[in-house]
C-alpha positions, -999 to 999 in steps of 0.1 A, spaced: -531 -41 -161 -494 -48 -174 -491 -55 -207 -466 -91 -208 -466 -104 -243 -478 -105 -280 -479 -136 -298 -488 -131 -334 -494 -161 -362 -501 -159 -400 -506 -122 -400 -494 -110 -433 -455 -118 -437 -455 -128 -401 -455 -170 -396 -450 -170 -360 -432 -146 -335 -439 -138 -298 -426 -110 -282 -418 -103 -245 -427 -70 -232 -415 -75 -194 -388 -54 -198 -412 -23 -212 -393 -24 -249 -395 10 -270 -373 5 -297 -380 -21 -328 -349 -31 -344 -345 -53 -374 -335 -57 -411 -350 -37 -440 -381 -60 -455 -377 -82 -418 -412 -75 -409 -411 -45 -382 -441 -25 -401 -460 -57 -400 -454 -57 -362 -463 -21 -359 -496 -32 -380 -501 -63 -357 -499 -43 -324 -525 -17 -330 -551 -43 -336 -551 -37 -296 -571 -5 -302 -608 -5 -311 -597 21 -336 -587 -7 -358 -598 -39 -374 -582 -68 -394 -586 -73 -428 -589 -99 -453 -558 -95 -470 -538 -96 -433 -538 -135 -436 -509 -146 -443 -504 -163 -477 -481 -195 -476 -461 -207 -508 -484 -240 -503 -515 -254 -486 -542 -228 -461 -537 -211 -435 -560 -222 -409 -557 -197 -377 -544 -163 -382 -548 -142 -350 -527 -118 -327 -526 -130 -282 -521 -105 -263 -512 -110 -227 -519 -88 -200 -509 -96 -163 -530 -84 -129 -511 -68 -97 -523 -82 -66 -544 -49 -57 -561 -55 -94 -567 -92 -84 -586 -76 -53 -606 -51 -69 -615 -76 -93 -627 -98 -64 -651 -70 -45 -662 -58 -77 -673 -99 -88 -690 -103 -51 -711 -77 -55 -730 -95 -85 -733 -132 -64 -758 -137 -39 -746 -158 -15 -735 -156 24 -703 -173 29 -676 -164 2 -650 -182 24 -669 -211 11 -656 -234 -20 -679 -226 -51 -661 -248 -78 -642 -278 -82 -614 -285 -107 -593 -316 -108 -603 -326 -74 -590 -296 -58 -618 -268 -45 -621 -228 -47 -637 -204 -34 -641 -166 -53 -611 -149 -38 -591 -185 -48 -606 -178 -83 -595 -143 -87 -560 -149 -75 -556 -177 -102 -569 -151 -128 -533 -137 -128 -535 -133 -168 -561 -121 -190 -560 -124 -229 -568 -101 -256 -576 -122 -292 -575 -110 -323 -587 -130 -349 -577 -121 -382 -597 -148 -404 -631 -143 -386 -623 -104 -383 -633 -102 -343 -619 -92 -312 -629 -108 -276 -614 -109 -240 -609 -145 -230 -598 -158 -200 -580 -188 -186 -588 -226 -197 -599 -238 -161 -633 -223 -169 -634 -254 -194 -629 -281 -167 -640 -271 -137 -675 -275 -123 -698 -258 -95 -702 -270 -61 -733 -257 -55 -766 -257 -74 -760 -219 -88 -786 -206 -108 -791 -166 -124 -821 -145 -127 -843 -151 -160 -845 -121 -187 -871 -99 -176 -876 -113 -143 -889 -89 -116 -881 -106 -81 -875 -88 -47 -878 -107 -15 -866 -95 22 -835 -112 42 -833 -120 71 -821 -87 82 -858 -72 67 -836 -54 38 -852 -58 3 -833 -81 -21 -835 -73 -58 -824 -104 -74 -821 -91 -107 -789 -71 -90 -773 -104 -90 -758 -128 -120 -754 -157 -98 -776 -168 -72 -765 -195 -45 -801 -211 -47 -794 -241 -23 -795 -211 1 -821 -187 -11 -847 -218 -27 -870 -208 -1 -870 -171 -4 -870 -174 -47 -897 -191 -67 -877 -214 -93 -899 -201 -120 -876 -166 -117 -842 -187 -122 -825 -204 -147 -794 -226 -142 -763 -210 -142 -733 -222 -159 -693 -220 -151 -692 -198 -182 -718 -174 -168 -693 -166 -139 -661 -166 -166 -684 -135 -181 -692 -119 -150 -652 -117 -145 -644 -107 -175 -671 -78 -175 -654 -63 -144 -621 -64 -164 -630 -50 -192 
């Protein structure tokens, strides 16, 4: 992944600032007391060794700061997208991965399409809430599964044989195309899956 840019909002003396890292800058230049040190403090929060503090939230002269965050943006190259696709594919039980599985605004996408859409990933440091998390794009919030996807229930143990006679342990999969396997897997071992489960699966292969 390549570090693309950072957005800093209401952090220490910084009200709002975006810095583009596409050209790999290495020198930070500015006037004294211009906020250079605070930029560096914001950047170091990318490391797990540092956490935001309560006094990192900018204190305005008037009003209350509702949001205080640092948002790091990373972008993938084509090889990284392929690697993510192959890792995710190993955790989805379905026959044909060329099939469209998600519908977004009247457009349908298969798993490879989705991984190609995922050009960027974001690492958000919420200063007010004192937490950090990796997030994907907004399209997971507006999409729906085309098929009836399910996932194994927690602490489920169940295996079956596929058409080639090989054993399939459903606990090895995060998502299952139930329409294809409803004759193989009793429904009591499964629960409904949501788009957020696919997002979490993709994030687990990125993080």
